[in-house]
Chimera marker file (.cmm) of the C-alpha trace (Angstrom):
<marker_set name="trace">
<marker id="1" x="-31.464" y="225.248" z="4.969" r="1" g="1" b="0" radius="0.5"/>
<marker id="2" x="-33.943" y="228.046" z="4.297" r="1" g="1" b="0" radius="0.5"/>
<marker id="3" x="-32.859" y="231.508" z="5.473" r="1" g="1" b="0" radius="0.5"/>
<marker id="4" x="-35.717" y="231.780" z="8.000" r="1" g="1" b="0" radius="0.5"/>
<marker id="5" x="-35.015" y="228.434" z="9.738" r="1" g="1" b="0" radius="0.5"/>
<marker id="6" x="-34.141" y="228.246" z="13.430" r="1" g="1" b="0" radius="0.5"/>
<marker id="7" x="-30.992" y="226.356" z="14.452" r="1" g="1" b="0" radius="0.5"/>
<marker id="8" x="-33.140" y="224.392" z="16.900" r="1" g="1" b="0" radius="0.5"/>
<marker id="9" x="-36.938" y="224.212" z="16.794" r="1" g="1" b="0" radius="0.5"/>
<marker id="10" x="-39.152" y="225.457" z="19.603" r="1" g="1" b="0" radius="0.5"/>
<marker id="11" x="-41.448" y="222.628" z="20.738" r="1" g="1" b="0" radius="0.5"/>
<marker id="12" x="-44.861" y="223.967" z="21.751" r="1" g="1" b="0" radius="0.5"/>
<marker id="13" x="-48.318" y="222.673" z="22.569" r="1" g="1" b="0" radius="0.5"/>
<marker id="14" x="-51.121" y="223.790" z="20.247" r="1" g="1" b="0" radius="0.5"/>
<marker id="15" x="-54.846" y="223.187" z="20.093" r="1" g="1" b="0" radius="0.5"/>
<marker id="16" x="-55.835" y="220.698" z="22.756" r="1" g="1" b="0" radius="0.5"/>
<marker id="17" x="-52.247" y="220.123" z="23.831" r="1" g="1" b="0" radius="0.5"/>
<marker id="18" x="-50.892" y="218.629" z="20.608" r="1" g="1" b="0" radius="0.5"/>
<marker id="19" x="-47.100" y="219.058" z="20.480" r="1" g="1" b="0" radius="0.5"/>
<marker id="20" x="-45.508" y="220.571" z="17.368" r="1" g="1" b="0" radius="0.5"/>
<marker id="21" x="-42.103" y="221.908" z="16.451" r="1" g="1" b="0" radius="0.5"/>
<marker id="22" x="-41.881" y="225.511" z="15.314" r="1" g="1" b="0" radius="0.5"/>
<marker id="23" x="-38.852" y="225.387" z="13.017" r="1" g="1" b="0" radius="0.5"/>
<marker id="24" x="-38.829" y="228.756" z="11.260" r="1" g="1" b="0" radius="0.5"/>
<marker id="25" x="-39.807" y="232.400" z="11.377" r="1" g="1" b="0" radius="0.5"/>
<marker id="26" x="-42.770" y="231.609" z="9.130" r="1" g="1" b="0" radius="0.5"/>
<marker id="27" x="-43.942" y="228.813" z="11.456" r="1" g="1" b="0" radius="0.5"/>
<marker id="28" x="-43.746" y="231.214" z="14.408" r="1" g="1" b="0" radius="0.5"/>
<marker id="29" x="-45.559" y="233.903" z="12.429" r="1" g="1" b="0" radius="0.5"/>
<marker id="30" x="-48.390" y="231.526" z="11.522" r="1" g="1" b="0" radius="0.5"/>
<marker id="31" x="-48.820" y="230.425" z="15.127" r="1" g="1" b="0" radius="0.5"/>
<marker id="32" x="-48.811" y="234.013" z="16.383" r="1" g="1" b="0" radius="0.5"/>
<marker id="33" x="-51.244" y="235.145" z="13.674" r="1" g="1" b="0" radius="0.5"/>
<marker id="34" x="-53.704" y="232.423" z="14.738" r="1" g="1" b="0" radius="0.5"/>
<marker id="35" x="-53.440" y="233.345" z="18.437" r="1" g="1" b="0" radius="0.5"/>
<marker id="36" x="-56.860" y="234.542" z="19.700" r="1" g="1" b="0" radius="0.5"/>
<marker id="37" x="-57.154" y="238.334" z="19.751" r="1" g="1" b="0" radius="0.5"/>
<marker id="38" x="-58.512" y="238.274" z="23.298" r="1" g="1" b="0" radius="0.5"/>
<marker id="39" x="-55.296" y="236.589" z="24.539" r="1" g="1" b="0" radius="0.5"/>
<marker id="40" x="-52.803" y="238.842" z="22.755" r="1" g="1" b="0" radius="0.5"/>
<marker id="41" x="-50.439" y="240.762" z="24.998" r="1" g="1" b="0" radius="0.5"/>
<marker id="42" x="-47.115" y="242.597" z="24.780" r="1" g="1" b="0" radius="0.5"/>
<marker id="43" x="-45.136" y="239.337" z="24.453" r="1" g="1" b="0" radius="0.5"/>
<marker id="44" x="-47.322" y="238.391" z="21.483" r="1" g="1" b="0" radius="0.5"/>
<marker id="45" x="-46.930" y="241.823" z="19.897" r="1" g="1" b="0" radius="0.5"/>
<marker id="46" x="-43.146" y="241.828" z="20.259" r="1" g="1" b="0" radius="0.5"/>
<marker id="47" x="-42.770" y="238.309" z="18.842" r="1" g="1" b="0" radius="0.5"/>
<marker id="48" x="-45.114" y="239.059" z="15.920" r="1" g="1" b="0" radius="0.5"/>
<marker id="49" x="-43.270" y="242.293" z="15.061" r="1" g="1" b="0" radius="0.5"/>
<marker id="50" x="-39.962" y="240.412" z="15.231" r="1" g="1" b="0" radius="0.5"/>
<marker id="51" x="-41.304" y="237.850" z="12.751" r="1" g="1" b="0" radius="0.5"/>
<marker id="52" x="-42.164" y="240.634" z="10.330" r="1" g="1" b="0" radius="0.5"/>
<marker id="53" x="-38.736" y="242.213" z="10.730" r="1" g="1" b="0" radius="0.5"/>
<marker id="54" x="-37.003" y="238.872" z="10.108" r="1" g="1" b="0" radius="0.5"/>
<marker id="55" x="-39.096" y="238.182" z="7.026" r="1" g="1" b="0" radius="0.5"/>
<marker id="56" x="-37.964" y="241.576" z="5.695" r="1" g="1" b="0" radius="0.5"/>
<marker id="57" x="-34.353" y="240.657" z="6.463" r="1" g="1" b="0" radius="0.5"/>
<marker id="58" x="-33.967" y="243.271" z="9.205" r="1" g="1" b="0" radius="0.5"/>
<marker id="59" x="-33.139" y="240.874" z="12.057" r="1" g="1" b="0" radius="0.5"/>
<marker id="60" x="-31.814" y="237.334" z="12.393" r="1" g="1" b="0" radius="0.5"/>
<marker id="61" x="-34.084" y="234.284" z="12.743" r="1" g="1" b="0" radius="0.5"/>
<marker id="62" x="-32.392" y="233.376" z="16.049" r="1" g="1" b="0" radius="0.5"/>
<marker id="63" x="-33.597" y="236.676" z="17.519" r="1" g="1" b="0" radius="0.5"/>
<marker id="64" x="-37.137" y="235.696" z="16.570" r="1" g="1" b="0" radius="0.5"/>
<marker id="65" x="-36.603" y="232.252" z="18.050" r="1" g="1" b="0" radius="0.5"/>
<marker id="66" x="-35.690" y="233.757" z="21.408" r="1" g="1" b="0" radius="0.5"/>
<marker id="67" x="-38.661" y="236.119" z="21.432" r="1" g="1" b="0" radius="0.5"/>
<marker id="68" x="-41.051" y="233.403" z="20.267" r="1" g="1" b="0" radius="0.5"/>
<marker id="69" x="-39.742" y="231.014" z="22.946" r="1" g="1" b="0" radius="0.5"/>
<marker id="70" x="-40.274" y="233.735" z="25.574" r="1" g="1" b="0" radius="0.5"/>
<marker id="71" x="-43.856" y="234.205" z="24.347" r="1" g="1" b="0" radius="0.5"/>
<marker id="72" x="-44.445" y="230.435" z="24.466" r="1" g="1" b="0" radius="0.5"/>
<marker id="73" x="-42.967" y="230.154" z="27.950" r="1" g="1" b="0" radius="0.5"/>
<marker id="74" x="-45.094" y="233.028" z="29.260" r="1" g="1" b="0" radius="0.5"/>
<marker id="75" x="-48.221" y="231.273" z="27.998" r="1" g="1" b="0" radius="0.5"/>
<marker id="76" x="-47.184" y="227.796" z="29.225" r="1" g="1" b="0" radius="0.5"/>
<marker id="77" x="-46.942" y="226.443" z="25.687" r="1" g="1" b="0" radius="0.5"/>
<marker id="78" x="-43.433" y="224.969" z="25.839" r="1" g="1" b="0" radius="0.5"/>
<marker id="79" x="-43.257" y="221.197" z="25.716" r="1" g="1" b="0" radius="0.5"/>
<marker id="80" x="-41.435" y="219.830" z="28.798" r="1" g="1" b="0" radius="0.5"/>
<marker id="81" x="-37.827" y="218.848" z="28.025" r="1" g="1" b="0" radius="0.5"/>
<marker id="82" x="-38.444" y="215.122" z="28.560" r="1" g="1" b="0" radius="0.5"/>
<marker id="83" x="-41.086" y="215.162" z="25.813" r="1" g="1" b="0" radius="0.5"/>
<marker id="84" x="-39.100" y="217.097" z="23.193" r="1" g="1" b="0" radius="0.5"/>
<marker id="85" x="-37.522" y="213.964" z="21.644" r="1" g="1" b="0" radius="0.5"/>
<marker id="86" x="-40.950" y="212.379" z="21.230" r="1" g="1" b="0" radius="0.5"/>
<marker id="87" x="-42.271" y="215.550" z="19.581" r="1" g="1" b="0" radius="0.5"/>
<marker id="88" x="-39.392" y="215.519" z="17.118" r="1" g="1" b="0" radius="0.5"/>
<marker id="89" x="-40.147" y="211.946" z="16.126" r="1" g="1" b="0" radius="0.5"/>
<marker id="90" x="-43.886" y="212.622" z="15.867" r="1" g="1" b="0" radius="0.5"/>
<marker id="91" x="-43.284" y="215.670" z="13.648" r="1" g="1" b="0" radius="0.5"/>
<marker id="92" x="-41.100" y="213.702" z="11.246" r="1" g="1" b="0" radius="0.5"/>
<marker id="93" x="-43.630" y="210.880" z="11.078" r="1" g="1" b="0" radius="0.5"/>
<marker id="94" x="-46.441" y="213.334" z="10.389" r="1" g="1" b="0" radius="0.5"/>
<marker id="95" x="-44.740" y="215.252" z="7.583" r="1" g="1" b="0" radius="0.5"/>
<marker id="96" x="-41.477" y="213.691" z="6.390" r="1" g="1" b="0" radius="0.5"/>
<marker id="97" x="-41.213" y="216.217" z="3.520" r="1" g="1" b="0" radius="0.5"/>
<marker id="98" x="-40.212" y="218.899" z="6.016" r="1" g="1" b="0" radius="0.5"/>
<marker id="99" x="-36.989" y="217.073" z="6.918" r="1" g="1" b="0" radius="0.5"/>
<link id1="1" id2="2" r="1" g="1" b="0" radius="0.2"/>
<link id1="2" id2="3" r="1" g="1" b="0" radius="0.2"/>
<link id1="3" id2="4" r="1" g="1" b="0" radius="0.2"/>
<link id1="4" id2="5" r="1" g="1" b="0" radius="0.2"/>
<link id1="5" id2="6" r="1" g="1" b="0" radius="0.2"/>
<link id1="6" id2="7" r="1" g="1" b="0" radius="0.2"/>
<link id1="7" id2="8" r="1" g="1" b="0" radius="0.2"/>
<link id1="8" id2="9" r="1" g="1" b="0" radius="0.2"/>
<link id1="9" id2="10" r="1" g="1" b="0" radius="0.2"/>
<link id1="10" id2="11" r="1" g="1" b="0" radius="0.2"/>
<link id1="11" id2="12" r="1" g="1" b="0" radius="0.2"/>
<link id1="12" id2="13" r="1" g="1" b="0" radius="0.2"/>
<link id1="13" id2="14" r="1" g="1" b="0" radius="0.2"/>
<link id1="14" id2="15" r="1" g="1" b="0" radius="0.2"/>
<link id1="15" id2="16" r="1" g="1" b="0" radius="0.2"/>
<link id1="16" id2="17" r="1" g="1" b="0" radius="0.2"/>
<link id1="17" id2="18" r="1" g="1" b="0" radius="0.2"/>
<link id1="18" id2="19" r="1" g="1" b="0" radius="0.2"/>
<link id1="19" id2="20" r="1" g="1" b="0" radius="0.2"/>
<link id1="20" id2="21" r="1" g="1" b="0" radius="0.2"/>
<link id1="21" id2="22" r="1" g="1" b="0" radius="0.2"/>
<link id1="22" id2="23" r="1" g="1" b="0" radius="0.2"/>
<link id1="23" id2="24" r="1" g="1" b="0" radius="0.2"/>
<link id1="24" id2="25" r="1" g="1" b="0" radius="0.2"/>
<link id1="25" id2="26" r="1" g="1" b="0" radius="0.2"/>
<link id1="26" id2="27" r="1" g="1" b="0" radius="0.2"/>
<link id1="27" id2="28" r="1" g="1" b="0" radius="0.2"/>
<link id1="28" id2="29" r="1" g="1" b="0" radius="0.2"/>
<link id1="29" id2="30" r="1" g="1" b="0" radius="0.2"/>
<link id1="30" id2="31" r="1" g="1" b="0" radius="0.2"/>
<link id1="31" id2="32" r="1" g="1" b="0" radius="0.2"/>
<link id1="32" id2="33" r="1" g="1" b="0" radius="0.2"/>
<link id1="33" id2="34" r="1" g="1" b="0" radius="0.2"/>
<link id1="34" id2="35" r="1" g="1" b="0" radius="0.2"/>
<link id1="35" id2="36" r="1" g="1" b="0" radius="0.2"/>
<link id1="36" id2="37" r="1" g="1" b="0" radius="0.2"/>
<link id1="37" id2="38" r="1" g="1" b="0" radius="0.2"/>
<link id1="38" id2="39" r="1" g="1" b="0" radius="0.2"/>
<link id1="39" id2="40" r="1" g="1" b="0" radius="0.2"/>
<link id1="40" id2="41" r="1" g="1" b="0" radius="0.2"/>
<link id1="41" id2="42" r="1" g="1" b="0" radius="0.2"/>
<link id1="42" id2="43" r="1" g="1" b="0" radius="0.2"/>
<link id1="43" id2="44" r="1" g="1" b="0" radius="0.2"/>
<link id1="44" id2="45" r="1" g="1" b="0" radius="0.2"/>
<link id1="45" id2="46" r="1" g="1" b="0" radius="0.2"/>
<link id1="46" id2="47" r="1" g="1" b="0" radius="0.2"/>
<link id1="47" id2="48" r="1" g="1" b="0" radius="0.2"/>
<link id1="48" id2="49" r="1" g="1" b="0" radius="0.2"/>
<link id1="49" id2="50" r="1" g="1" b="0" radius="0.2"/>
<link id1="50" id2="51" r="1" g="1" b="0" radius="0.2"/>
<link id1="51" id2="52" r="1" g="1" b="0" radius="0.2"/>
<link id1="52" id2="53" r="1" g="1" b="0" radius="0.2"/>
<link id1="53" id2="54" r="1" g="1" b="0" radius="0.2"/>
<link id1="54" id2="55" r="1" g="1" b="0" radius="0.2"/>
<link id1="55" id2="56" r="1" g="1" b="0" radius="0.2"/>
<link id1="56" id2="57" r="1" g="1" b="0" radius="0.2"/>
<link id1="57" id2="58" r="1" g="1" b="0" radius="0.2"/>
<link id1="58" id2="59" r="1" g="1" b="0" radius="0.2"/>
<link id1="59" id2="60" r="1" g="1" b="0" radius="0.2"/>
<link id1="60" id2="61" r="1" g="1" b="0" radius="0.2"/>
<link id1="61" id2="62" r="1" g="1" b="0" radius="0.2"/>
<link id1="62" id2="63" r="1" g="1" b="0" radius="0.2"/>
<link id1="63" id2="64" r="1" g="1" b="0" radius="0.2"/>
<link id1="64" id2="65" r="1" g="1" b="0" radius="0.2"/>
<link id1="65" id2="66" r="1" g="1" b="0" radius="0.2"/>
<link id1="66" id2="67" r="1" g="1" b="0" radius="0.2"/>
<link id1="67" id2="68" r="1" g="1" b="0" radius="0.2"/>
<link id1="68" id2="69" r="1" g="1" b="0" radius="0.2"/>
<link id1="69" id2="70" r="1" g="1" b="0" radius="0.2"/>
<link id1="70" id2="71" r="1" g="1" b="0" radius="0.2"/>
<link id1="71" id2="72" r="1" g="1" b="0" radius="0.2"/>
<link id1="72" id2="73" r="1" g="1" b="0" radius="0.2"/>
<link id1="73" id2="74" r="1" g="1" b="0" radius="0.2"/>
<link id1="74" id2="75" r="1" g="1" b="0" radius="0.2"/>
<link id1="75" id2="76" r="1" g="1" b="0" radius="0.2"/>
<link id1="76" id2="77" r="1" g="1" b="0" radius="0.2"/>
<link id1="77" id2="78" r="1" g="1" b="0" radius="0.2"/>
<link id1="78" id2="79" r="1" g="1" b="0" radius="0.2"/>
<link id1="79" id2="80" r="1" g="1" b="0" radius="0.2"/>
<link id1="80" id2="81" r="1" g="1" b="0" radius="0.2"/>
<link id1="81" id2="82" r="1" g="1" b="0" radius="0.2"/>
<link id1="82" id2="83" r="1" g="1" b="0" radius="0.2"/>
<link id1="83" id2="84" r="1" g="1" b="0" radius="0.2"/>
<link id1="84" id2="85" r="1" g="1" b="0" radius="0.2"/>
<link id1="85" id2="86" r="1" g="1" b="0" radius="0.2"/>
<link id1="86" id2="87" r="1" g="1" b="0" radius="0.2"/>
<link id1="87" id2="88" r="1" g="1" b="0" radius="0.2"/>
<link id1="88" id2="89" r="1" g="1" b="0" radius="0.2"/>
<link id1="89" id2="90" r="1" g="1" b="0" radius="0.2"/>
<link id1="90" id2="91" r="1" g="1" b="0" radius="0.2"/>
<link id1="91" id2="92" r="1" g="1" b="0" radius="0.2"/>
<link id1="92" id2="93" r="1" g="1" b="0" radius="0.2"/>
<link id1="93" id2="94" r="1" g="1" b="0" radius="0.2"/>
<link id1="94" id2="95" r="1" g="1" b="0" radius="0.2"/>
<link id1="95" id2="96" r="1" g="1" b="0" radius="0.2"/>
<link id1="96" id2="97" r="1" g="1" b="0" radius="0.2"/>
<link id1="97" id2="98" r="1" g="1" b="0" radius="0.2"/>
<link id1="98" id2="99" r="1" g="1" b="0" radius="0.2"/>
</marker_set>
């Protein structure tokens, strides 16, 4: 397992509601970096700074996971629990090299 991987992914909705699994600090960083500037808030800033700190080895990936999940929850991006299993299967089917 890569050092920036989360123990459990965070399942979020992106684009027009397409579910994806954010599995690492780098995945979270990419999603946060693409977030529209007009929608950025303190939750976004904290999560993005945490990603940078984790990539520098200053904090643990699980800390980033918690902050990223809080950001996603605040913005109603979390996939409902009953859909998480389906997202996992869809992600593996889409890019089996990641698993």
